[in-house]
C-alpha positions as CSV (number, residue, x, y, z in Angstrom):
1,M,262.2,288.6,23.7
2,D,261.9,285.0,22.5
3,L,259.4,282.7,20.9
4,R,258.3,281.2,24.2
5,Q,257.1,284.6,25.4
6,L,255.2,285.3,22.1
7,N,253.6,281.8,22.2
8,A,252.5,282.4,25.8
9,L,250.9,285.7,24.9
10,L,249.2,284.1,21.8
11,A,247.9,281.3,24.0
12,V,246.5,283.7,26.6
13,A,244.7,285.7,23.9
14,E,243.4,282.7,22.0
15,N,242.2,280.7,25.0
16,G,240.8,283.5,27.1
17,G,243.1,283.6,30.1
18,F,246.2,282.3,31.8
19,S,244.8,279.1,33.2
20,A,243.3,278.0,29.8
21,A,246.5,279.0,28.1
22,A,248.5,276.8,30.4
23,R,246.3,273.8,29.6
24,A,246.6,274.5,25.9
25,L,250.4,274.6,26.2
26,H,250.6,271.6,28.5
27,T,252.4,273.5,31.2
28,V,251.6,275.3,34.5
29,Q,250.1,278.7,34.8
30,S,253.1,280.1,36.5
31,N,255.2,279.5,33.4
32,V,252.7,281.3,31.2
33,S,252.5,284.2,33.6
34,T,256.3,284.5,33.8
35,H,256.8,284.5,30.0
36,V,254.1,287.2,29.5
37,A,255.5,289.3,32.4
38,R,259.0,289.1,30.9
39,L,257.7,290.2,27.5
40,E,255.8,293.1,29.2
41,K,258.9,294.2,31.0
42,E,261.0,294.2,27.9
43,L,258.4,296.2,25.9
44,G,257.6,298.5,28.8
45,A,253.8,298.0,28.5
46,T,251.0,295.9,29.9
47,L,249.9,293.5,27.3
48,I,247.1,291.6,29.1
49,D,244.6,293.2,31.4
50,R,244.8,290.9,34.5
51,A,241.3,291.8,35.6
52,T,239.6,290.7,32.4
53,G,242.2,288.5,30.7
54,L,241.8,290.5,27.5
55,P,244.6,292.1,25.5
56,T,245.3,295.8,26.0
57,K,245.7,298.1,23.1
58,E,249.4,297.5,23.3
59,G,248.8,293.8,23.5
60,E,246.7,293.8,20.4
61,A,249.5,295.4,18.5
62,V,252.0,292.8,19.7
63,L,249.5,290.0,18.9
64,T,249.2,291.1,15.3
65,R,252.9,290.8,14.8
66,A,253.2,287.6,16.9
67,T,250.5,285.9,14.8
68,R,252.5,286.8,11.6
69,I,255.7,285.6,13.1
70,R,254.1,282.2,14.0
71,A,252.7,281.9,10.5
72,E,256.1,282.6,9.0
73,L,257.8,280.0,11.2
74,E,255.2,277.4,10.3
75,A,255.8,278.2,6.6
76,L,259.5,277.9,7.1
77,S,259.2,274.4,8.4
78,S,256.8,273.5,5.6
79,D,259.2,274.9,3.0
80,V,262.2,272.9,4.3
81,A,260.1,269.7,4.4
82,S,258.8,270.4,0.8
83,L,262.4,270.6,-0.6
84,G,262.4,266.8,-0.5
85,A,260.5,264.6,-2.8
86,K,257.0,265.7,-1.6
87,V,255.1,268.8,-0.6
88,A,253.9,268.5,3.0
89,G,252.5,270.7,5.7
90,T,249.3,272.4,6.8
91,V,247.4,275.0,4.8
92,R,244.7,277.2,6.3
93,L,242.1,278.2,3.7
94,G,239.0,280.4,4.2
95,M,236.0,280.2,2.0
96,I,232.6,281.9,1.8
97,G,229.9,279.4,2.4
98,T,228.1,279.6,-0.9
99,T,231.3,278.8,-2.8
100,A,232.4,276.2,-0.3
101,R,229.2,274.2,-0.8
102,W,230.2,273.2,-4.4
103,L,234.0,273.9,-4.5
104,S,235.3,272.3,-1.3
105,P,234.4,268.7,-2.3
106,L,236.2,269.1,-5.6
107,L,239.2,270.7,-4.0
108,F,239.6,268.0,-1.3
109,E,239.4,265.4,-4.0
110,S,242.1,267.1,-6.0
111,L,244.4,267.4,-2.9
112,E,243.9,263.7,-2.0
113,T,245.1,262.8,-5.5
114,H,247.9,265.3,-6.1
115,L,248.9,266.6,-2.7
116,P,248.3,263.7,-0.3
117,D,250.7,265.0,2.4
118,V,249.2,268.4,2.6
119,R,246.7,268.9,5.5
120,M,244.1,271.5,4.7
121,V,242.2,273.3,7.4
122,L,239.0,274.8,5.8
123,V,237.3,277.8,7.5
124,D,233.7,278.5,6.3
125,A,233.0,282.2,7.1
126,T,231.9,285.5,5.6
127,T,234.1,287.9,3.7
128,T,234.0,290.4,6.5
129,S,235.5,287.9,8.9
130,L,237.9,286.2,6.5
131,I,239.8,289.2,5.3
132,P,241.1,290.3,8.7
133,R,242.3,286.7,9.3
134,V,244.2,286.8,6.1
135,D,245.7,290.1,7.1
136,R,246.8,288.7,10.5
137,G,248.3,285.5,8.9
138,D,245.7,283.2,10.6
139,L,244.7,282.1,7.1
140,D,247.1,281.5,4.2
141,L,244.4,282.0,1.5
142,A,240.7,282.9,1.3
143,I,238.0,282.8,-1.3
144,V,235.9,286.0,-0.8
145,N,233.4,288.3,-2.3
146,L,235.1,291.1,-4.2
147,P,235.9,293.9,-3.8
148,A,237.7,293.2,-0.5
149,E,239.4,296.4,0.6
150,S,242.5,295.9,2.7
151,P,245.9,297.4,2.4
152,D,247.5,294.2,3.6
153,T,245.6,291.8,1.2
154,Q,245.9,291.3,-2.5
155,T,243.1,289.6,-4.5
156,V,242.7,288.0,-7.9
157,P,239.2,287.5,-9.5
158,L,238.1,283.9,-10.1
159,F,234.6,284.1,-11.5
160,D,231.5,286.2,-11.8
161,E,228.2,285.0,-10.4
162,E,224.7,286.0,-11.2
163,R,222.6,287.6,-8.5
164,I,219.0,286.4,-8.3
165,L,216.0,286.9,-6.1
166,L,215.0,283.9,-4.0
167,T,211.5,283.9,-2.6
168,P,209.2,281.6,-0.6
169,P,206.6,279.8,-2.9
170,D,203.8,282.0,-1.5
171,H,205.6,285.3,-1.9
172,A,204.0,288.0,-4.2
173,L,207.0,287.7,-6.6
174,A,207.2,283.9,-6.6
175,G,205.4,283.6,-9.9
176,R,207.5,286.1,-11.8
177,G,210.2,284.8,-14.2
178,T,212.0,288.2,-14.2
179,I,211.7,291.4,-12.2
180,A,213.4,294.8,-12.9
181,L,215.9,295.9,-10.3
182,K,213.9,299.2,-9.9
183,A,210.8,297.3,-9.0
184,L,212.5,295.6,-6.1
185,A,212.3,298.9,-4.2
186,D,208.5,298.2,-3.7
187,Y,209.2,295.2,-1.4
188,D,210.9,294.6,2.0
189,L,213.9,292.3,1.4
190,L,216.3,290.2,3.4
191,L,219.7,291.8,2.7
192,E,223.3,291.6,3.8
193,P,224.4,294.4,6.2
194,V,225.6,297.7,4.9
195,G,229.4,297.6,4.7
196,T,229.6,294.2,3.2
197,A,230.9,294.1,-0.4
198,F,227.7,292.3,-1.7
199,R,225.3,294.8,-0.1
200,D,227.3,297.8,-1.0
201,E,227.5,296.8,-4.6
202,L,223.8,296.1,-4.6
203,D,223.0,299.6,-3.2
204,V,225.2,301.2,-5.8
205,Q,223.4,299.4,-8.6
206,A,220.0,300.3,-7.1
207,A,221.0,304.0,-6.8
208,A,222.0,304.0,-10.4
209,V,218.4,303.3,-11.4
210,G,217.1,305.8,-8.9
211,V,215.8,303.6,-6.1
212,R,216.8,302.5,-2.6
213,L,216.2,298.9,-1.5
214,K,214.4,298.4,1.8
215,A,215.7,295.8,4.3
216,R,213.2,293.8,6.4
217,A,216.3,292.3,8.1
218,E,220.0,292.4,7.6
219,I,222.0,289.1,7.9
220,D,225.7,288.7,7.3
221,G,225.7,285.2,5.8
222,M,224.4,284.1,2.4
223,R,223.5,280.5,3.5
224,L,221.6,281.9,6.5
225,L,219.8,284.3,4.2
226,A,218.8,281.4,1.9
227,S,217.6,279.4,5.0
228,L,215.4,282.2,6.1
229,V,213.8,282.4,2.6
230,I,213.2,278.6,2.7
231,A,211.6,279.1,6.2
232,G,209.2,281.6,4.6
233,F,210.5,284.7,6.3
234,G,210.9,286.7,3.1
235,A,212.6,287.2,-0.2
236,A,216.4,287.8,-0.5
237,V,218.8,288.9,-3.2
238,L,221.5,286.2,-3.3
239,P,224.3,284.9,-5.6
240,A,223.2,282.0,-7.8
241,S,225.2,279.4,-5.8
242,A,223.2,280.2,-2.6
243,V,220.2,278.4,-4.1
244,P,220.1,275.0,-2.3
245,A,220.7,271.9,-4.4
246,P,218.5,268.8,-4.0
247,S,221.4,267.0,-2.4
248,D,221.2,269.4,0.5
249,G,218.3,267.4,1.8
250,T,215.8,270.2,1.6
251,P,212.1,269.5,0.7
252,A,211.2,269.7,-3.0
253,M,211.4,273.3,-4.2
254,P,210.3,275.3,-1.0
255,W,211.5,278.4,-2.9
256,R,211.3,280.2,-6.2
257,S,214.1,281.8,-8.2
258,V,213.5,285.1,-10.0
259,A,215.9,286.7,-12.4
260,V,216.6,290.4,-11.7
261,D,216.9,292.5,-14.9
262,G,219.6,295.1,-14.7
263,L,221.4,293.6,-11.8
264,E,225.1,293.0,-12.4
265,P,226.8,289.8,-11.1
266,R,229.1,289.6,-8.1
267,T,232.8,288.7,-8.4
268,V,234.4,286.0,-6.3
269,G,238.2,286.0,-5.9
270,L,241.2,284.6,-4.1
271,A,242.9,286.7,-1.3
272,Q,246.3,286.4,0.2
273,R,248.6,288.7,2.2
274,R,250.6,291.2,0.3
275,R,253.6,290.8,2.5
276,G,255.2,287.5,3.3
277,L,255.7,284.5,1.0
278,L,253.3,281.7,0.8
279,S,254.7,278.5,2.1
280,S,255.3,275.7,-0.4
281,P,252.2,273.8,0.6
282,A,250.1,277.0,0.4
283,A,251.4,277.8,-3.0
284,A,250.7,274.2,-4.2
285,V,247.1,274.5,-2.8
286,R,246.6,277.8,-4.5
287,D,247.7,276.3,-7.9
288,A,245.4,273.3,-7.3
289,L,242.5,275.6,-6.4
290,L,243.0,277.7,-9.6
291,E,242.9,274.5,-11.7
292,V,239.8,273.1,-10.0
293,V,238.0,276.4,-10.4
294,A,238.9,276.7,-14.1
295,E,237.5,273.2,-14.7
296,A,234.4,273.4,-12.6
297,V,233.0,276.9,-12.9
298,G,231.4,276.2,-16.3
299,Q,229.4,273.4,-14.7
300,Q,227.8,275.6,-12.0
301,P,224.6,277.5,-12.9
302,G,225.0,281.2,-13.0
303,L,228.8,281.2,-12.9
304,V,231.2,282.5,-15.5
305,A,235.0,282.1,-15.2
306,R,237.2,285.2,-15.2
307,T,240.2,285.4,-17.4
308,P,243.4,287.1,-16.1
309,S,242.7,290.2,-18.3
310,S,239.0,290.5,-17.2
């Protein structure tokens, strides 16, 4: 087993077949096929289904390990480079969209000033898709909605964020300044799917006051939920940062924000793998991120910083 074989297997899985993998690796298909076949012979298992080009069950297990090996090798190179006078390398950071909207410009500005030789790849996605990528080593760090349950990932809370009701201007609740959580059960709402941290916490809090919220539609993505509200499709329970800012180019106030009495805030935190050390660039980005959050959270409506003890 060698790195060329693992890289060939990763390329086949990531590019959807042997021909595409060869193009991505700038080689010929026969080389890719040979490397994968040798790996399969050594492991005594078929890793890629030749009919579909998809990984087998055994292939998925090998790919999980191979992804982590690749991440560790990249971290090794970055660590050696960073032992010199400057921190340099690539850092892959995932971030939920509502937080990325206000935090990513501040973070990029900080990195340009303090870590100019660090290249950051930012992935905007939902918590449900970010956590598995942290587990696999595809991402070094991720800012996610908590709790994020995974035995391979550890998290630290960054801030709490109010949950509000966002409605179209002609909605029955648009004129309300505040509504009780229990009263929301009388309306069909746009909600995140069951199984996401935000929705599950919302259902627990609703159950505590003796009601069950009704979903008109379930959408895994806060910014899409906000867009549907603005389009007039319905009302949604959202974190405060999901409310579009005027700079987003949206028309003047095509929505109304309603406070929900009795609804606890959500918690946003930073996730990283439990096993494996962060590379020097990733550790530097983590420290810069924590500093930016500490300085900026108080300026964002509806957000409250979390202290280490809270």
